[in-house]
C-alpha positions as CSV (number, residue, x, y, z in Angstrom):
1,M,-0.1,0.1,0.2
2,L,1.9,2.9,-1.3
3,G,5.1,1.4,-0.3
4,Y,4.5,1.1,3.3
5,N,4.9,-2.4,4.9
6,A,4.2,-3.4,8.5
7,K,8.1,-4.1,9.0
8,M,9.3,-0.6,8.5
9,S,10.6,1.6,11.5
10,S,9.1,4.5,12.7
11,E,11.6,6.5,11.1
12,E,11.5,4.9,7.8
13,R,7.7,5.4,7.8
14,I,8.0,9.2,8.3
15,K,10.9,9.6,5.8
16,H,8.7,7.4,3.3
17,H,5.7,9.7,3.9
18,E,7.6,12.8,3.3
19,N,9.0,11.3,0.0
20,L,5.4,10.4,-1.3
21,K,4.3,14.3,-0.5
22,K,7.4,15.4,-2.4
23,Q,6.7,12.9,-5.2
24,Y,3.1,14.0,-5.6
25,D,4.0,17.6,-5.1
26,N,1.9,18.2,-2.2
27,K,-1.3,17.6,-4.2
28,L,-2.5,14.6,-2.5
29,N,-1.5,15.8,1.2
30,T,-4.9,14.8,2.9
31,E,-4.9,11.4,1.2
32,L,-1.5,10.7,2.2
33,D,-1.9,11.7,5.8
34,Y,-4.8,9.3,6.1
35,A,-2.5,6.4,4.8
36,Y,0.3,7.7,7.0
37,R,-2.2,7.5,10.2
38,W,-3.4,3.9,8.9
39,V,0.3,2.7,9.1
40,T,1.1,4.3,12.3
41,N,-1.8,2.3,13.9
42,G,-0.4,-0.7,16.0
43,N,-3.5,-2.6,15.5
44,F,-3.8,-2.0,11.5
45,L,-0.1,-3.1,11.5
46,D,-0.7,-6.0,13.5
47,A,-3.6,-7.1,11.2
48,L,-1.4,-6.6,8.2
49,E,0.9,-8.9,9.7
50,T,-1.1,-11.6,11.3
51,Q,-4.0,-11.5,8.8
52,A,-6.3,-12.8,11.3
53,P,-10.1,-12.3,10.5
54,N,-10.9,-10.8,14.1
55,Q,-8.1,-8.6,14.0
56,I,-9.3,-7.2,10.6
57,D,-12.7,-6.9,11.9
58,Y,-11.1,-5.0,15.2
59,C,-9.7,-2.6,13.0
60,K,-12.7,-1.8,11.1
61,H,-14.4,-0.8,14.5
62,S,-11.6,0.6,16.5
63,M,-9.7,2.9,13.9
64,E,-10.5,6.4,12.9
65,N,-11.4,6.5,9.6
66,P,-10.2,3.0,8.5
67,P,-9.6,1.9,5.4
68,L,-12.7,-0.2,5.0
69,Q,-12.2,-1.4,1.3
70,L,-8.9,-2.8,2.2
71,L,-9.9,-4.3,5.3
72,Q,-13.0,-5.9,3.5
73,K,-10.5,-7.3,0.8
74,M,-8.0,-8.7,3.6
75,S,-10.9,-10.3,5.4
76,N,-12.4,-12.0,2.3
77,E,-9.0,-13.2,1.0
78,T,-7.5,-14.4,4.5
79,K,-6.8,-18.1,5.0
80,V,-5.6,-17.6,8.6
81,A,-7.7,-18.9,11.5
82,A,-9.0,-16.4,14.2
83,I,-6.8,-15.7,17.0
84,T,-8.2,-17.6,20.1
85,L,-6.9,-16.4,23.6
86,T,-6.8,-19.2,26.2
87,R,-6.8,-18.5,29.7
88,K,-4.2,-20.6,31.7
89,K,-5.2,-21.6,35.3
90,C,-2.9,-20.3,37.6
91,E,-2.0,-22.4,40.8
92,A,-0.8,-20.8,44.1
93,D,2.6,-21.9,45.2
94,I,1.6,-23.1,48.6
95,Q,5.3,-23.0,50.5
96,R,4.9,-25.4,53.5
97,N,7.8,-24.4,55.6
98,P,9.2,-20.8,56.0
99,T,12.4,-20.3,54.4
100,C,15.4,-17.8,55.1
101,Y,15.0,-14.8,52.7
102,L,18.8,-14.7,52.2
103,C,20.0,-18.5,51.7
104,G,16.4,-20.1,50.6
105,K,16.8,-23.0,53.2
106,T,14.3,-24.0,55.7
107,L,13.9,-21.3,58.7
108,A,11.2,-23.3,60.5
109,N,9.1,-26.1,60.3
110,S,5.9,-23.7,60.6
111,I,5.4,-20.3,61.5
112,V,4.4,-21.3,65.1
113,E,7.6,-23.1,65.8
114,I,9.9,-21.3,68.6
115,I,13.2,-20.3,67.1
116,D,16.0,-17.5,66.9
117,F,15.9,-15.7,63.8
118,A,16.6,-12.4,62.4
119,L,14.2,-9.5,61.2
120,L,15.5,-7.5,58.4
121,K,13.5,-4.3,57.8
122,C,13.6,-1.4,55.4
123,N,11.0,0.6,53.2
124,C,10.4,-2.3,51.1
125,G,8.9,-4.4,54.2
126,Q,10.3,-6.8,56.3
127,Q,12.1,-10.2,55.8
128,Y,12.9,-13.1,57.9
129,A,16.7,-15.1,57.8
130,H,18.7,-17.1,59.9
131,I,20.9,-15.0,62.3
132,E,24.1,-16.0,60.6
133,C,22.8,-15.3,57.2
134,A,21.6,-11.8,58.3
135,D,24.8,-11.1,60.1
136,N,27.0,-12.2,56.9
137,H,24.5,-10.0,54.7
138,I,24.6,-6.8,56.9
139,S,28.3,-6.8,57.2
140,T,28.5,-6.6,53.2
141,T,25.3,-4.8,52.3
142,S,23.9,-2.5,54.8
143,Q,21.6,-0.7,52.2
144,C,18.7,-2.3,50.6
145,G,19.2,-2.8,46.8
146,I,15.8,-1.5,46.1
147,C,14.9,1.4,48.3
148,K,18.4,2.4,49.0
149,R,17.4,2.8,52.8
150,Y,19.5,1.2,55.6
151,I,18.4,-2.1,56.7
152,V,17.4,-2.4,60.3
153,L,18.4,-6.0,61.8
154,N,16.6,-7.3,64.8
155,N,17.7,-10.5,66.3
156,I,14.6,-12.1,68.0
157,K,15.3,-15.0,70.3
158,H,12.7,-17.9,71.5
159,S,9.7,-16.6,69.2
160,N,7.9,-17.6,66.2
161,L,7.3,-16.2,63.3
162,Q,3.3,-15.5,63.6
163,Q,4.0,-13.7,66.8
164,T,6.6,-11.2,64.9
165,L,3.9,-10.8,61.9
166,L,1.4,-9.6,64.5
167,R,3.8,-7.4,66.5
168,F,5.8,-5.8,63.7
C-alpha cells in the first residue's frame, strides 16, 4: 500500500511519507496523511502482519477513518484462522515451610515453631532470615538494593514467626 509495509521502523515510515508528499508535489497531502495514520496504527500493523480475521474486524471498528475497502478485501482473502486466547489456570505456590530470605533454606517447620531468627526491615517491608545469614548480609550490604535505605536488623530469640508478624 503506497510502498509502506508492516516491517518498517517509525523513522522509515515518516521518511517514506515525506518522500511521497514530495513525489506527488503536495497535491495529495490529505490522502497521504490518512494512509500515514493507518500505517502508524499498531492494531492495523498487527492486522497486516497476522492477517487474522478477528484482528481485521477489530480494525474496522476501532480505527478512526479505517480503510474499509482494504480491510474487507483482506478479510475475504485471508486463509488464517482467527486468534483465540486461552486462559491458563494459575495455581498458588503453597510454601509449606518458612524459608530464609537470604539463603532459601528452611527457617522453621511452621510459623508457630519457637526459633531464633533475624528480622530485616527497610521501606520495602520485612524479611526473615537465619541470624548467621543476616549477619553476613549486613556486614557486606547495609543498604537495601531496591529502596536504598539502611536495613534495620533485629535478632529475635525464642519466638515464632506468627507472633512477629502480628507485632511488627
